[in-house]
C-alpha positions as CSV (number, residue, x, y, z in Angstrom):
1,M,31.1,-17.4,-24.2
2,N,29.2,-20.0,-22.3
3,F,25.8,-21.4,-23.3
4,A,23.8,-19.1,-21.1
5,D,25.6,-16.0,-22.6
6,A,25.0,-17.3,-26.1
7,L,21.3,-17.7,-25.4
8,N,21.1,-14.2,-23.8
9,L,22.6,-12.7,-26.9
10,G,21.1,-14.9,-29.6
11,C,17.6,-15.9,-28.4
12,A,14.8,-13.3,-28.2
13,C,12.2,-15.9,-27.2
14,Q,9.3,-14.7,-25.1
15,T,7.9,-16.9,-22.3
16,L,5.4,-14.7,-20.6
17,E,1.7,-15.0,-21.3
18,T,-0.7,-12.5,-19.7
19,P,-3.2,-15.2,-18.5
20,R,-0.4,-17.0,-16.7
21,L,0.7,-13.8,-15.1
22,Q,-2.8,-13.0,-14.0
23,E,-3.1,-16.4,-12.4
24,Q,0.0,-15.7,-10.3
25,L,-0.8,-12.1,-9.4
26,E,-4.6,-12.3,-8.7
27,T,-4.6,-15.0,-6.1
28,E,-7.6,-13.7,-4.1
29,P,-10.7,-11.5,-4.9
30,S,-9.1,-8.3,-3.5
31,L,-6.4,-8.6,-6.2
32,A,-8.8,-8.9,-9.1
33,G,-7.9,-6.7,-12.0
34,L,-4.3,-6.1,-10.8
35,T,-2.7,-7.4,-14.0
36,A,-4.7,-5.0,-16.2
37,R,-4.0,-2.1,-13.9
38,L,-0.3,-2.8,-13.9
39,A,-0.3,-3.1,-17.7
40,Q,-1.8,0.4,-17.8
41,S,0.2,2.2,-15.1
42,H,3.4,0.2,-15.3
43,P,3.8,-1.0,-18.9
44,H,7.5,-1.8,-18.5
45,L,7.5,-3.4,-15.1
46,F,7.6,-7.0,-16.4
47,S,9.7,-8.3,-19.3
48,R,8.3,-11.1,-21.5
49,T,11.9,-12.4,-21.9
50,A,13.8,-14.5,-19.3
51,V,17.5,-14.2,-18.6
52,F,19.7,-17.3,-18.8
53,L,22.4,-18.0,-16.3
54,D,25.3,-20.4,-16.2
55,P,25.2,-22.6,-13.0
56,G,28.8,-21.8,-12.4
57,V,27.9,-18.1,-12.1
58,M,25.1,-18.9,-9.7
59,A,27.7,-20.8,-7.6
60,Q,29.9,-17.7,-7.7
61,I,27.1,-15.5,-6.5
62,T,26.2,-17.9,-3.7
63,D,29.8,-18.1,-2.6
64,A,30.2,-14.3,-2.8
65,V,27.1,-13.7,-0.6
66,A,28.4,-16.2,2.0
67,A,31.8,-14.5,2.1
68,L,30.3,-11.0,2.3
69,E,28.1,-12.1,5.2
70,R,31.1,-13.6,7.0
71,V,32.9,-10.3,6.8
72,I,29.9,-8.3,7.8
73,G,29.5,-10.5,10.8
74,L,32.9,-9.6,12.2
75,P,33.1,-7.5,15.4
76,A,35.5,-5.1,13.7
77,W,33.1,-4.6,10.8
78,R,30.2,-3.9,13.2
79,H,32.4,-1.3,15.0
80,Q,33.4,0.7,12.0
81,A,29.9,0.5,10.4
82,L,28.0,1.5,13.5
83,E,30.5,4.2,14.6
84,R,29.5,6.4,11.6
85,A,25.8,5.6,11.8
86,P,23.1,7.3,14.0
87,Q,22.8,5.9,17.5
88,I,19.6,4.1,16.6
89,A,21.5,1.7,14.4
90,C,23.4,0.4,17.5
91,L,20.2,-1.2,18.8
92,D,20.1,-5.0,18.3
93,H,16.8,-6.6,19.1
94,G,17.6,-9.8,17.3
95,P,16.1,-9.7,13.7
96,A,18.5,-9.8,10.8
97,G,16.4,-8.0,8.2
98,V,14.2,-9.5,5.5
99,F,15.0,-9.4,1.8
100,M,18.6,-8.4,1.7
101,G,19.4,-7.6,-1.9
102,Y,22.8,-8.1,-3.5
103,D,23.0,-6.5,-7.0
104,F,25.5,-7.8,-9.6
105,H,26.7,-7.1,-13.1
106,L,28.1,-10.0,-15.1
107,A,31.6,-9.3,-16.3
108,E,33.9,-11.6,-18.3
109,G,35.5,-12.8,-15.1
110,G,32.3,-13.5,-13.3
111,P,29.7,-11.5,-11.2
112,R,30.7,-8.2,-9.8
113,L,28.9,-6.7,-6.8
114,I,27.4,-3.2,-7.6
115,E,25.7,-2.6,-4.3
116,I,23.9,-4.1,-1.3
117,N,20.4,-3.1,-0.4
118,S,18.8,-3.6,3.0
119,N,15.3,-3.0,1.8
120,A,15.2,-4.7,-1.6
121,G,11.9,-4.4,-3.3
122,G,10.4,-6.7,-5.9
123,A,10.7,-10.1,-4.4
124,F,7.0,-10.9,-4.3
125,L,6.5,-9.5,-7.8
126,N,9.5,-11.5,-9.1
127,A,8.3,-14.7,-7.5
128,A,4.9,-14.3,-9.3
129,L,6.6,-13.4,-12.6
130,A,8.9,-16.4,-12.5
131,R,6.1,-18.8,-11.9
132,A,4.2,-17.2,-14.8
133,H,7.1,-17.7,-17.1
134,R,7.6,-21.2,-15.8
135,A,4.0,-22.1,-16.7
136,C,4.4,-21.1,-20.4
137,C,5.1,-24.7,-21.5
138,K,5.7,-28.0,-19.8
139,S,9.1,-28.6,-21.5
140,F,10.4,-25.3,-20.2
141,Q,9.5,-26.1,-16.6
142,Q,12.3,-28.7,-16.3
143,V,14.9,-26.1,-17.2
144,F,13.3,-23.2,-15.4
145,D,12.6,-24.8,-12.1
146,P,13.7,-28.4,-11.9
147,Q,13.5,-28.6,-8.1
148,N,10.1,-26.9,-8.0
149,D,11.6,-24.2,-5.7
150,L,9.3,-21.5,-7.1
151,L,6.3,-23.4,-5.9
152,S,7.5,-23.4,-2.3
153,L,8.8,-19.8,-2.3
154,D,5.7,-18.3,-0.7
155,A,6.2,-20.6,2.3
156,V,9.9,-19.6,2.4
157,F,9.0,-15.9,2.5
158,V,6.5,-16.4,5.3
159,D,8.9,-18.6,7.3
160,M,11.5,-15.8,7.0
161,F,9.1,-13.3,8.7
162,R,8.2,-15.8,11.4
163,A,11.9,-16.3,12.0
164,E,12.4,-12.6,12.4
165,W,9.5,-12.6,15.0
166,R,11.0,-15.5,16.9
167,S,14.5,-13.9,17.0
168,Q,12.9,-11.1,19.1
169,R,9.8,-12.7,20.7
170,G,10.7,-16.3,21.1
171,D,7.7,-18.6,21.2
172,A,5.1,-15.9,21.6
173,P,2.3,-16.1,19.0
174,L,2.5,-13.8,16.0
175,S,-0.9,-12.3,15.2
176,N,-0.5,-9.5,12.7
177,V,1.9,-7.9,10.2
178,L,1.8,-4.3,9.0
179,I,3.4,-3.5,5.6
180,V,4.4,0.1,6.2
181,D,5.5,2.9,3.9
182,D,4.7,6.6,3.4
183,V,1.5,6.9,1.4
184,P,1.8,3.2,0.3
185,D,-0.9,3.4,-2.4
186,A,1.2,6.0,-4.2
187,Q,4.5,4.0,-4.2
188,Y,5.8,2.6,-7.5
189,L,5.7,-1.0,-6.1
190,A,2.4,-0.6,-4.3
191,S,1.1,-3.7,-6.0
192,E,3.8,-5.7,-4.1
193,F,2.4,-4.5,-0.8
194,Q,-1.0,-6.0,-1.8
195,L,0.7,-9.3,-2.8
196,A,2.5,-9.4,0.6
197,R,-0.8,-8.7,2.4
198,A,-2.6,-11.5,0.5
199,L,0.2,-13.9,1.3
200,F,0.3,-13.1,5.0
201,T,-3.5,-13.4,5.2
202,A,-3.4,-16.8,3.4
203,H,-1.1,-18.0,6.2
204,G,-3.4,-17.1,9.0
205,L,-2.1,-13.6,9.9
206,I,-4.0,-10.3,10.1
207,A,-2.2,-8.2,7.5
208,V,-2.6,-4.5,6.8
209,V,-0.9,-2.2,4.3
210,A,-0.4,0.9,6.4
211,D,0.7,4.5,6.0
212,S,3.5,5.1,8.5
213,R,1.9,8.4,9.6
214,E,-1.2,6.5,10.8
215,L,0.9,4.6,13.4
216,Q,0.4,5.6,17.0
217,W,2.7,5.2,20.0
218,R,1.0,5.0,23.4
219,E,1.0,3.0,26.5
220,G,4.3,1.3,25.6
221,A,2.9,-0.2,22.4
222,L,2.5,0.6,18.7
223,W,-1.0,0.8,17.3
224,H,-2.8,1.2,14.0
225,P,-6.5,2.0,13.7
226,T,-7.4,-0.8,11.3
227,L,-6.3,-3.6,13.7
228,P,-9.0,-5.1,16.0
229,A,-9.6,-3.1,19.1
230,G,-7.1,-3.7,21.8
231,M,-4.6,-5.4,19.4
232,P,-1.2,-3.7,19.2
233,V,1.1,-4.0,16.2
234,D,3.2,-7.2,16.3
235,L,5.5,-7.0,13.3
236,V,6.3,-4.2,10.9
237,Y,7.5,-5.1,7.4
238,N,9.3,-1.8,6.9
239,R,9.4,-0.4,3.4
240,L,10.4,3.1,4.3
241,T,13.5,4.6,2.7
242,D,14.0,6.8,5.8
243,F,16.5,4.1,6.9
244,Y,17.2,5.6,10.3
245,L,13.6,6.7,11.1
246,Q,14.6,10.3,11.3
247,D,11.6,11.9,9.7
248,S,9.2,13.5,12.1
249,G,6.3,11.6,10.6
250,H,8.0,8.3,11.6
251,E,8.3,9.2,15.3
252,A,5.7,6.6,16.5
253,L,7.6,3.8,14.6
254,Q,10.9,5.1,15.9
255,Q,9.8,5.1,19.5
256,A,8.3,1.6,19.1
257,Y,11.6,0.3,17.6
258,R,13.7,1.9,20.3
259,A,11.6,0.3,23.0
260,G,11.5,-3.1,21.2
261,A,7.7,-2.8,21.4
262,A,7.2,-4.0,17.8
263,V,9.4,-6.3,15.7
264,V,10.6,-4.1,12.8
265,T,12.3,-5.6,9.7
266,P,14.4,-4.5,8.0
267,H,15.6,-1.9,10.5
268,P,18.2,0.8,11.0
269,R,21.0,-1.6,12.1
270,T,20.5,-3.6,8.9
271,H,21.1,-0.5,6.7
272,A,24.2,0.6,8.6
273,L,25.8,-2.9,8.5
274,Y,24.9,-3.7,4.9
275,A,23.6,-0.9,2.6
276,D,25.7,2.2,3.4
277,K,27.7,2.7,0.3
278,R,30.8,3.5,2.3
279,N,30.9,-0.2,3.2
280,L,32.0,-0.9,-0.4
281,V,35.1,1.1,0.3
282,T,35.9,-1.2,3.2
283,L,35.2,-4.3,1.1
284,S,37.8,-3.0,-1.4
285,D,40.5,-2.6,1.2
286,A,42.3,-5.9,1.4
287,T,44.9,-4.7,3.9
288,L,42.2,-3.6,6.3
289,L,40.3,-6.9,5.9
290,N,43.6,-8.8,6.5
291,S,44.1,-6.9,9.8
292,W,40.6,-8.0,10.8
293,G,41.5,-11.7,10.3
294,V,39.5,-12.2,7.1
295,S,40.8,-15.4,5.5
296,E,43.0,-15.4,2.5
297,A,40.3,-17.2,0.5
298,D,37.6,-14.7,1.4
299,R,39.9,-11.8,0.6
300,A,40.7,-13.2,-2.8
301,L,37.0,-13.8,-3.5
302,L,36.1,-10.2,-2.5
303,H,38.9,-8.8,-4.5
304,K,37.5,-10.6,-7.6
305,V,33.8,-9.7,-6.9
306,V,33.9,-6.2,-5.4
307,P,34.9,-3.4,-7.8
308,A,37.4,-1.0,-6.4
309,T,35.6,1.7,-4.5
310,Q,36.9,4.9,-2.8
311,R,35.5,7.9,-0.9
312,V,35.1,11.1,-2.8
313,T,37.0,13.8,-0.9
314,A,38.2,17.3,-1.8
315,E,41.8,16.1,-1.3
316,H,41.5,13.6,-4.2
317,A,39.1,15.7,-6.3
318,A,41.5,16.5,-9.1
319,T,42.5,12.8,-9.5
320,L,38.9,11.6,-9.4
321,W,37.9,14.2,-12.0
322,A,40.7,13.0,-14.3
323,Q,39.6,9.4,-13.9
324,R,35.9,10.1,-13.9
325,R,35.2,8.2,-17.2
326,T,36.1,5.0,-15.5
327,L,34.1,5.6,-12.3
328,F,30.5,5.6,-11.1
329,F,29.6,8.0,-8.4
330,K,27.0,7.1,-5.7
331,P,25.7,8.9,-2.6
332,A,26.7,7.0,0.6
333,A,23.1,6.9,1.8
334,G,21.5,6.5,-1.7
335,F,19.2,3.9,-3.1
336,G,17.5,3.0,-6.3
337,A,20.1,4.8,-8.4
338,R,18.9,8.2,-7.1
339,A,21.6,10.9,-7.5
340,A,24.0,8.4,-8.9
341,Y,26.1,9.3,-12.0
342,R,28.3,7.8,-14.6
343,G,31.5,9.7,-14.6
344,D,31.5,10.1,-18.3
345,K,28.2,12.0,-18.1
346,L,29.2,14.4,-15.4
347,T,29.0,18.2,-15.8
348,R,31.0,20.6,-13.6
349,R,27.8,21.6,-11.8
350,V,27.0,18.0,-10.8
351,W,30.6,17.4,-9.9
352,D,30.5,20.3,-7.5
353,E,27.3,18.8,-5.9
354,I,29.1,15.5,-5.6
355,L,32.1,17.1,-3.8
356,A,29.7,18.9,-1.5
357,G,27.9,15.7,-0.6
358,D,29.0,12.3,0.8
359,Y,29.8,10.1,-2.2
360,V,31.8,7.1,-3.2
361,A,33.4,6.4,-6.5
362,Q,33.2,2.8,-7.8
363,A,35.1,1.4,-10.8
364,I,32.6,1.0,-13.6
365,V,31.6,-2.6,-14.5
366,P,29.6,-2.5,-17.7
367,P,26.5,-4.6,-17.5
368,S,26.0,-7.6,-19.8
369,E,23.2,-7.7,-22.3
370,R,20.0,-9.5,-23.2
371,L,18.5,-9.7,-26.6
372,V,14.8,-8.9,-26.6
373,S,12.1,-8.5,-29.3
374,V,10.4,-5.1,-29.4
375,D,7.7,-4.7,-32.1
376,G,9.4,-7.5,-34.0
377,Q,12.8,-6.0,-33.9
378,A,15.7,-7.5,-32.0
379,V,17.1,-5.0,-29.4
380,R,19.9,-5.5,-26.9
381,L,19.2,-4.3,-23.4
382,K,21.5,-4.0,-20.4
383,L,20.9,-6.4,-17.5
384,D,21.8,-6.8,-13.9
385,L,21.0,-9.6,-11.3
386,R,19.6,-9.3,-7.8
387,A,20.0,-12.0,-5.2
388,Y,17.3,-11.8,-2.6
389,T,18.8,-13.3,0.6
390,Y,18.1,-14.0,4.2
391,R,20.8,-14.8,6.7
392,S,23.3,-15.5,3.9
393,Q,21.0,-17.9,2.0
394,V,19.9,-17.0,-1.5
395,Q,16.1,-17.3,-1.8
396,L,15.5,-16.0,-5.3
397,L,17.5,-14.6,-8.2
398,A,15.9,-12.1,-10.5
399,A,17.1,-9.8,-13.3
400,R,16.3,-6.4,-14.5
401,T,16.7,-5.3,-18.2
402,W,16.8,-1.7,-19.3
403,S,18.5,0.9,-21.5
404,G,19.9,4.2,-20.3
405,Q,22.4,5.4,-17.7
406,T,20.9,3.6,-14.7
407,T,18.4,0.8,-14.1
408,N,14.8,1.9,-14.7
409,F,11.4,0.6,-15.6
410,R,10.9,2.9,-18.6
411,T,12.4,0.7,-21.3
412,E,10.3,-1.0,-24.0
413,G,10.8,-4.7,-23.7
414,G,12.6,-4.4,-20.3
415,G,11.7,-4.7,-16.7
416,F,11.9,-7.5,-14.1
417,S,12.9,-10.7,-15.7
418,P,13.1,-14.2,-14.2
419,V,16.4,-16.1,-14.2
420,V,16.7,-19.5,-15.9
421,M,19.6,-21.7,-14.9
422,V,20.8,-23.6,-18.0
423,P,21.7,-27.3,-17.6
424,A,25.3,-27.8,-16.5
425,T,26.0,-30.0,-19.5
426,S,24.9,-27.4,-22.0
427,P,27.3,-27.2,-25.1
428,R,29.5,-24.2,-25.8
429,L,28.4,-22.3,-28.9
430,D,30.3,-20.4,-31.6
431,T,29.3,-16.8,-31.0
432,A,30.0,-15.9,-34.7
433,S,26.7,-17.6,-35.6
434,L,24.7,-15.3,-33.3
435,S,22.8,-12.3,-34.5
436,A,23.9,-8.9,-33.2
């Protein structure tokens, strides 16, 4: 056990103070009261306990993301991913897609990739949370953020959106950004939309949180009624989970995207190339990757990082059912653990639904654990890590802690947690001295 693991299992220290969180969340008058509202409506969104990480594990995650992006960039990968996706995914206007999310569990042999998300939520909230934890005490800051990266993260995020704009519009000026979802005020992470709006506004952009059904397509442009008269939509920060814009209520956005009339990020192509769960099957196929010219080093890395994943088919139903206790079943187009099942929890009724759907079966990688304090009692929660990335670069690493079958924000003491990199020279500890 390395020093970070020992801290995770033996130290239930809490480093979040509500006034510090309030300073980071309520950065402008329109955000006043947000902290109190979240405490009431989302009591388990933020954990008061940070997660510690060994720098070697961070290096493994960084290397894994780079290797994954190299493979996803191959022409053969694009061909197989786009061939099974709706036609709209074949459009390539230039943008790569903001906030890619690579989710990992920490196994004994290192990080294991659980899934890739093309519309990863939580980055703005996690940045604010990490800064709030960082501010708890001066001595902690040197461990938590020795390079002061957290303080420059807002600029990094805005620069990412500007880079998306330039990739499609070149040197044309960017005037406005719409943060778009269905009924955005009713979304679980609606507070994040407000943080994004405030950040864009602070950087000189007109920013609006918009309901997708209020968008209008006319005269070859995308419009929204809250923008100044005569000003079309420039850039859409797309938070819809209708990844291919197939819902009839998204027709205006779909037409604008097809025409390239608005910069949309992330977009259908991003989902097809990255987040379709069937891609995990391809990443598990070393023979296929070798035939595509993937280097031996990258194949070895992916073999270590990507748990074995296979399609669920009627042909292999009997074998998969017999092996179900070692498998996790996920819908190919799923997200947020919706309709995902641990095999050891399956009933025959659910199994029939899985066979009738489009599922993959992934080898189970049990999550590691974090000790937290709940009402003065030490409790172990499961944890996973999310790397928020842009064009293969890791911008922010965050954790989620929970109990139950899948990740959730219903666990006392759990929620989003910042990640603290322990010093590389940390001693190794005797785990026998740690409390259970």
